[in-house]
N, C-alpha and C positions, 0 to 999 in steps of 0.2 A: 733613645736618649733618656738617661736617668736624671731626674731632677732632685736636687737636695731639698729636704723639708725646710719650710720657711716659718718664721715665728708667727706670722699672721695666720697661716693655715693651721698651725698647731693650736692657736688660741681659738679659732673658729670651731675646730673639732671638739674642744673641751667645754664649749658653752652648754650649760645645763640649767637654763633658767627660762622662765616665762615672763620675766620682767621686761617692760618696754618703757621708753625706748632704750635700745642697747647702744652704748657708746664704746668705741674702740680707741684706745690710746696707743700711739706708736712713737718711737723715737724719731724715725724718718718716715716721710710720706711714702705710702705704698707704691711699689712698682706696678706696672700694668698687669702683670700676672696676678699679684696679690689683690689689686683693686678689683679685678674681675671676680675673684673668690669672695671678697667682701660684699660686692654689689649683689651677689646671689645669696647672701645670708640675711639674717634678721637684724643686722647692724644698721642703725639709722644715721649715726654721727661718727665721723672719724676725726680724731684730734691728733695732730702730729707736732713735733718740736722743730725738726729741721727738714728742709726740702731735699728730696732725692734728686740726683743730677738730671733725671728725665721726668718731666712733669706730666707724662701721659697718664699715669695712675690717678692723679688728681683730676684731670680732665674727664677720665672715664667715670669716676665716682660722681662728679657733678652732672654728667650726662645721664646718670642713673638716678638723678634727683636726690642724691644724698648730700647731707651737710658735711662740708670738709672745712676744718678750722685749724689754723696754725696757732699753736699755743703761744709762741713768741718766736721772733726771728733773731738771728745773731745780732743784727743791728739794734733791735729793740732791747735786747739784753745788754748790749754795750751802753746804751743810753740810760739804763737803770743803774749802772755802776757808778 
């Protein structure tokens, strides 16, 4: 089975820094596959804008003791307008 490259995996491959803590910003919360890649990297905090339809990636990151933060939800954005 051939998997398509994902944005998160490409970002992790391009990290060339020794700065800590590393934060990853994503538009959508990571899927389980990408969450496992992130959990095995040096990233400590994941910030996302919208929830992915399957929240297993968020759960996996939290179980790996990572901080997972929703930047804002659509409901919060509606309240701001």
